[in-house]
C-alpha positions as CSV (number, residue, x, y, z in Angstrom):
1,X,-21.0,-17.5,-21.3
2,X,-19.6,-20.1,-23.7
3,X,-16.0,-18.9,-23.1
4,X,-16.5,-19.4,-19.3
5,X,-18.0,-22.8,-19.8
6,X,-15.1,-23.8,-22.2
7,X,-12.5,-22.5,-19.7
8,X,-14.2,-24.4,-16.8
9,X,-14.2,-27.6,-18.9
10,X,-10.5,-27.2,-19.8
11,X,-9.6,-26.6,-16.1
12,X,-11.7,-29.5,-14.9
13,X,-10.2,-31.9,-17.5
14,X,-6.7,-30.9,-16.5
15,X,-7.5,-31.5,-12.9
16,X,-9.2,-34.8,-13.5
17,X,-6.5,-36.2,-15.9
18,X,-3.4,-34.7,-14.4
19,X,-3.8,-34.4,-10.7
20,X,-0.4,-36.0,-10.2
21,X,1.2,-33.7,-12.7
22,X,2.0,-30.3,-11.3
23,X,3.4,-29.3,-14.6
24,X,-0.1,-29.0,-16.0
25,X,-0.8,-26.3,-13.4
26,X,2.2,-24.3,-14.6
27,X,0.9,-24.0,-18.2
28,X,-0.4,-20.7,-19.5
29,X,-3.9,-20.6,-21.0
30,X,-4.5,-17.3,-23.0
31,X,-8.2,-16.7,-23.4
32,X,-8.6,-13.5,-25.5
33,X,-10.8,-10.7,-24.1
34,X,-13.1,-9.5,-26.9
35,X,-13.6,-6.3,-25.0
36,X,-9.9,-5.6,-24.9
37,X,-8.2,-7.0,-28.0
38,X,-4.8,-8.5,-27.4
39,X,-5.3,-9.0,-23.6
40,X,-6.3,-12.1,-21.8
41,X,-9.8,-12.1,-20.3
42,X,-9.9,-11.5,-16.6
43,X,-10.1,-14.8,-14.7
44,X,-9.5,-16.2,-11.2
45,X,-8.7,-19.8,-12.0
46,X,-4.9,-19.9,-12.4
47,X,-4.5,-19.5,-16.2
48,X,-0.9,-18.1,-15.6
49,X,-1.5,-15.1,-17.7
50,X,-1.6,-11.3,-17.4
51,X,-1.9,-8.4,-19.7
52,X,-2.2,-4.6,-19.9
53,X,-2.0,-1.8,-22.4
54,X,1.3,0.0,-22.1
55,X,0.8,3.2,-24.0
56,X,-1.9,1.5,-26.0
57,X,0.2,-1.5,-27.0
58,X,-0.5,-4.9,-25.5
59,X,2.0,-6.1,-22.9
60,X,1.2,-9.8,-22.2
61,X,2.6,-12.6,-20.2
62,X,5.4,-15.0,-21.1
63,X,4.3,-18.5,-21.7
64,X,7.4,-19.9,-19.8
65,X,7.4,-18.0,-16.5
66,X,4.9,-15.2,-16.4
67,X,5.7,-14.1,-12.8
68,X,8.5,-14.3,-10.3
69,X,7.9,-13.4,-6.6
70,X,11.0,-12.3,-4.7
71,X,11.0,-11.7,-1.0
72,X,14.1,-10.1,0.4
73,X,15.1,-7.4,2.9
74,X,11.6,-7.2,4.4
75,X,10.0,-6.5,1.0
76,X,8.2,-8.6,-1.6
77,X,8.4,-8.0,-5.3
78,X,6.1,-9.3,-8.0
79,X,7.8,-9.3,-11.4
80,X,5.4,-9.7,-14.3
81,X,7.5,-11.0,-17.3
82,X,6.2,-10.7,-20.9
83,X,6.5,-9.0,-24.2
84,X,5.3,-5.8,-25.8
85,X,5.6,-5.3,-29.6
86,X,7.8,-8.5,-29.7
87,X,10.3,-7.1,-27.2
88,X,10.9,-8.6,-23.8
89,X,9.6,-6.5,-20.9
90,X,8.8,-6.7,-17.2
91,X,6.9,-4.6,-14.7
92,X,7.8,-5.1,-11.1
93,X,5.7,-4.1,-8.1
94,X,7.6,-4.0,-4.8
95,X,5.5,-4.1,-1.6
96,X,7.6,-2.3,1.0
97,X,7.3,-3.9,4.4
98,X,5.5,-7.0,3.2
99,X,7.8,-9.9,3.9
100,X,6.6,-13.3,2.6
101,X,8.8,-16.1,4.0
102,X,7.0,-18.8,2.0
103,X,4.7,-18.7,-1.0
104,X,1.6,-19.5,1.2
105,X,2.2,-16.2,3.0
106,X,0.8,-14.6,-0.2
107,X,-2.7,-15.5,1.0
108,X,-2.6,-12.4,3.1
109,X,-3.0,-10.4,-0.1
110,X,-6.6,-11.5,-0.6
111,X,-8.7,-8.5,-1.5
112,X,-5.9,-6.0,-0.9
113,X,-6.0,-2.8,-2.9
114,X,-3.0,-0.5,-3.1
115,X,-3.1,3.2,-4.0
116,X,0.3,3.4,-5.8
117,X,0.5,7.2,-5.4
118,X,0.0,7.2,-1.7
119,X,2.3,4.4,-0.7
120,X,5.9,3.5,-0.3
121,X,5.5,0.7,-2.7
122,X,7.4,1.0,-5.9
123,X,7.0,0.1,-9.6
124,X,10.0,-0.6,-11.9
125,X,9.9,-1.0,-15.7
126,X,12.4,-3.3,-17.4
127,X,12.6,-3.1,-21.2
128,X,15.1,-5.5,-22.8
129,X,18.3,-4.8,-20.8
130,X,17.5,-1.5,-18.9
131,X,15.5,-1.2,-15.7
132,X,14.0,2.2,-14.6
133,X,12.1,3.2,-11.5
134,X,8.7,4.6,-12.3
135,X,7.6,7.9,-10.6
136,X,4.0,7.2,-10.0
137,X,1.5,9.9,-10.9
138,X,-1.6,7.9,-10.0
139,X,-2.7,4.3,-10.0
140,X,-3.9,1.2,-8.2
141,X,-2.9,-2.4,-7.9
142,X,-5.7,-4.6,-6.6
143,X,-5.1,-8.2,-5.5
144,X,-8.8,-9.2,-5.8
145,X,-8.2,-12.9,-4.9
146,X,-5.5,-15.0,-3.4
147,X,-6.4,-18.7,-3.1
148,X,-4.7,-22.1,-2.6
149,X,-4.4,-24.7,-5.4
150,X,-4.7,-28.2,-4.0
151,X,-3.5,-31.4,-5.7
152,X,-4.4,-34.6,-3.9
153,X,-5.6,-32.5,-1.0
154,X,-2.1,-30.9,-0.7
155,X,-1.4,-27.2,-1.4
156,X,1.0,-26.8,-4.4
157,X,0.6,-23.1,-5.3
158,X,-1.2,-19.8,-4.6
159,X,-3.3,-18.2,-7.4
160,X,-3.2,-14.4,-7.4
161,X,-5.8,-12.6,-9.4
162,X,-6.5,-9.0,-9.8
163,X,-6.3,-5.7,-11.7
164,X,-3.8,-2.8,-12.1
165,X,-3.4,0.5,-13.8
166,X,-1.2,3.5,-13.4
167,X,0.3,6.6,-15.0
168,X,4.0,7.3,-14.3
169,X,7.1,9.0,-15.4
170,X,9.8,6.6,-16.6
171,X,13.2,8.2,-17.3
172,X,11.3,11.5,-17.6
173,X,8.8,10.1,-20.2
174,X,5.1,9.9,-19.2
175,X,3.5,6.5,-19.7
176,X,0.1,5.0,-19.1
177,X,-0.5,1.3,-18.2
178,X,-4.3,0.6,-18.5
179,X,-6.7,-2.3,-18.3
180,X,-4.2,-4.5,-16.5
181,X,-5.3,-7.9,-15.2
182,X,-3.4,-10.9,-13.8
183,X,-4.3,-14.5,-13.0
184,X,-1.0,-16.2,-12.0
185,X,0.1,-19.2,-10.0
186,X,3.0,-18.9,-7.5
187,X,4.7,-22.0,-6.0
188,X,8.1,-23.4,-5.2
189,X,9.4,-22.9,-8.7
190,X,8.8,-19.2,-9.0
191,X,8.9,-18.0,-5.4
192,X,12.2,-16.9,-4.0
193,X,13.0,-15.8,-0.4
194,X,16.4,-14.9,0.8
């Protein structure tokens, strides 16, 4: 309860003191989850963080740009950028057939749950300099909430929050990604359509 109150107070103080400063909304706020050490606590307020256990090691968001959303060729990709065991890494979910022309189109993902095994959607794993497609064995990716962020009554970003987990073969090696959660803002600086 205290952590929620503290997080709410931080968010409110940012909004009250920096409503004209969109850079404040781009900062990452990592609130540790005591139930899942090394991962951020699940939230839906735009903390710009994500985390998951990748074969039992924490994979957590970059403080600089934790997500890039790329819409091209009738598909939209969500690239979660972070580190695992001090190494740069990314997990990319590509939604086949979902074409977002602008970041506000992401509102359509509110309460959308994907069965990764039974879909044409794809997962790719990038570790340092190599990128491999994941052959999904089972898993889900749930966009629990998609909501506008307003500054001075004008939309400036979309906050996407949700959970994910999957098992896959990556370059023939079985991997497990578990307890995944994300709470990230997407706006003009990290949304790309071409």
